C-alpha positions in Angstrom: 93.2 98.7 70.6 94.1 96.4 67.7 95.2 93.2 69.3 93.5 90.8 71.6 95.6 88.5 73.9 94.2 85.5 75.7 95.9 83.5 78.5 94.2 80.1 79.1 95.6 78.9 82.4 95.0 75.9 84.6 92.0 77.4 86.4 91.1 80.6 84.7 91.2 82.6 81.4 92.6 86.1 81.3 92.3 88.4 78.4 93.1 92.0 77.4 93.0 94.2 74.4 96.5 95.6 73.7 98.3 98.1 71.5 102.0 97.7 71.6 102.9 97.0 75.2 99.9 99.0 76.5 97.2 96.8 78.0 93.5 97.8 78.1 90.9 96.4 80.5 91.6 92.9 81.8 88.9 90.3 81.6 88.8 87.1 83.7 86.7 84.0 83.2 86.4 80.7 85.1 84.3 78.1 83.5 84.1 75.5 80.7 82.7 77.7 77.9 86.1 79.2 76.9 85.2 79.5 73.2 82.0 81.4 74.1 84.0 83.7 76.4 86.5 84.5 73.7 83.8 85.1 71.1 82.0 87.5 73.5 85.1 89.7 73.5 85.1 90.1 69.7 81.4 90.5 69.0 81.7 94.2 68.3 85.3 94.5 67.1 87.5 92.0 65.3 91.2 92.1 66.4 94.0 92.5 64.0 96.1 89.9 65.9 94.5 87.4 68.2 97.0 85.6 70.4 95.7 82.6 72.3 98.2 81.0 74.7 97.0 77.9 76.4 98.4 75.4 78.9 96.4 72.6 77.1 96.2 72.0 73.3 93.7 74.1 71.4 91.4 71.9 69.3 91.2 72.2 65.5 87.5 73.1 65.8 88.2 75.9 68.2 91.2 77.1 66.1 88.9 77.2 63.0 86.4 79.4 64.9 89.0 81.8 66.2 90.6 82.1 62.7 87.4 83.4 61.3 87.1 86.1 64.0 90.4 88.0 63.4 92.8 89.1 60.7 95.8 87.1 62.1 95.7 84.3 64.6 98.6 83.0 66.8 98.0 79.8 68.6 100.6 79.2 71.3 100.3 75.7 72.8 102.3 72.5 73.0 101.5 71.8 69.4 103.1 75.1 68.3 106.6 75.3 69.9 108.3 77.2 67.1 108.2 80.6 68.9 109.8 79.0 72.0 112.7 77.4 70.0 113.2 80.6 68.0 113.6 82.5 71.3 116.1 80.0 72.7 113.6 78.5 75.2 112.9 74.8 75.6 109.8 73.4 73.9 108.5 71.9 77.1 107.7 75.4 78.6 104.1 76.4 78.7 103.5 79.7 77.0 102.4 81.5 80.2 105.9 80.9 81.6 107.5 81.9 78.3 105.4 85.1 78.1 106.6 86.0 81.6 110.2 85.6 80.6 109.6 87.7 77.4 108.2 90.5 79.5 110.9 90.3 82.1 113.6 90.4 79.4 111.9 93.5 78.0 111.4 95.3 81.4 114.8 94.5 82.9 117.0 94.3 79.8 120.7 93.6 80.8 119.8 92.1 84.2 119.4 88.5 85.2 115.9 87.7 86.5 114.3 85.3 88.8 110.6 85.1 87.8 108.2 83.6 90.4 104.6 83.0 89.4 102.2 82.4 92.2 99.2 80.6 90.7 97.6 77.2 90.7 101.2 76.1 90.4 104.3 77.8 91.8 106.8 78.3 89.0 110.3 79.7 89.3 112.3 80.5 86.2 115.8 82.1 85.8 117.4 84.1 83.0 120.9 85.5 83.0 121.9 89.1 82.1 121.9 88.3 78.4 118.4 87.0 78.6 119.4 83.3 78.2 117.1 80.8 80.0 118.9 79.0 82.8 116.1 76.6 83.8 113.2 76.6 86.2 111.1 74.5 88.6 107.4 73.8 89.2 105.7 73.0 92.5 102.2 73.3 94.0 100.7 76.8 94.4 99.5 78.1 97.8 95.8 77.2 97.4 96.7 73.9 95.8 98.8 73.0 98.8 95.9 73.7 101.2 93.6 71.6 99.0 96.1 68.8 98.7 96.6 68.6 102.5 92.8 68.4 103.0 92.2 65.9 100.2 95.0 63.4 101.0 94.9 63.5 104.8 91.7 62.6 106.6 92.6 64.6 109.7 93.5 67.9 108.2 90.9 70.7 107.5 90.7 72.8 104.4 92.1 76.2 105.4 91.6 79.5 103.6 94.7 81.6 103.0 95.0 83.8 106.2 95.6 87.5 106.2 98.3 87.2 108.9 99.8 83.7 109.0 101.9 82.8 112.0 105.5 81.7 111.6 104.8 78.6 113.8 101.5 76.8 114.4 100.0 76.4 117.9 96.8 74.5 116.8 95.8 72.2 114.0 94.6 75.0 111.8 97.6 77.3 112.4 100.0 74.4 111.9 98.6 73.9 108.4 98.6 77.6 107.8 102.1 78.2 109.0 103.5 75.1 107.3 102.0 76.1 104.0 102.8 79.8 103.9 106.1 79.6 105.7 107.1 76.7 103.5 106.6 78.7 100.4 108.5 81.6 101.8 111.5 79.4 102.8 111.3 77.8 99.3 111.5 81.2 97.6 114.3 82.4 99.8 116.3 79.3 98.8 115.8 80.2 95.1 116.8 83.8 95.7 120.0 82.5 97.2 120.9 80.7 94.0 121.2 84.0 92.1 121.2 86.8 94.6 122.3 89.2 91.9 119.1 88.7 89.9 116.1 91.1 89.7 113.3 89.4 91.6 110.0 89.5 89.8 106.7 88.2 91.3 103.5 87.7 89.3 100.3 85.7 89.6 97.3 85.8 92.0 99.3 85.5 95.2 102.2 87.7 94.2 101.3 90.7 96.4 100.5 88.4 99.3 104.0 86.9 99.4 105.9 90.0 98.2 104.8 92.0 101.3 106.1 89.1 103.5 109.6 88.9 102.0 112.6 91.0 103.1 114.0 91.3 99.6 113.4 94.1 97.1 110.8 92.7 94.7 109.1 93.9 91.5 105.5 92.8 91.5 104.0 92.8 87.9 100.5 91.3 88.2 99.9 91.1 84.4 103.4 89.9 83.5 102.0 87.1 81.3 99.6 89.4 79.4 102.4 91.9 78.9 104.6 89.2 77.4 101.7 88.1 75.1 101.2 91.8 74.1 104.9 91.9 73.2 104.5 88.8 71.1 101.5 90.3 69.3 103.4 93.6 68.7 106.4 91.8 67.3 104.1 89.9 64.9 102.6 93.2 63.7 106.1 94.8 63.1 107.3 91.7 61.2 104.2 91.5 59.0 103.4 95.2 58.4 
């Protein structure tokens, strides 16, 4: 596959080779040696288009290294907002959120979408039937909420995400569990109520966990961000071929 797409998130890096909208094997990395991880993927084959979307700015030194390892390089970070503005999106959006919206527009053309990403943060973004961005919100993700409760309150334990959370707690542990999981579910139900006509799209690490607990019809697309980045790479190829 000709293109390599990289999503550098808050806690992990995801990558995949792609051709058009077709994704190959997905790679995941958690650590500080991001440059080394990316270079390990292109040791045997240089990509035609290398897309690197990052929630933090990519350094000039790293950009120079990546540019030598591919035919075409696209850096998508806060210092490169042009693609966002060209697509009618606000420049403050991180490219992982933007990529999710690009993919949702492509998959559900002609329908408004509510895109919920369950990761380190919980993001909720809305588009109308014409694909126009209507705004979105950011709050803490599920694991981040558990960690915050433990860190900022001396009395509360650090809880792992339970397989079967109760609706109401009847102990200290289950009170934390129920409050966190049920709180997110009530939060999402409130957002659904803002645009009940929208297609509901869940993505991110906890997408399946929450989708199976909701009563609504939901499309779970676990690699929505990578699909959006693959679409960006494919559009670049078409424009420059």
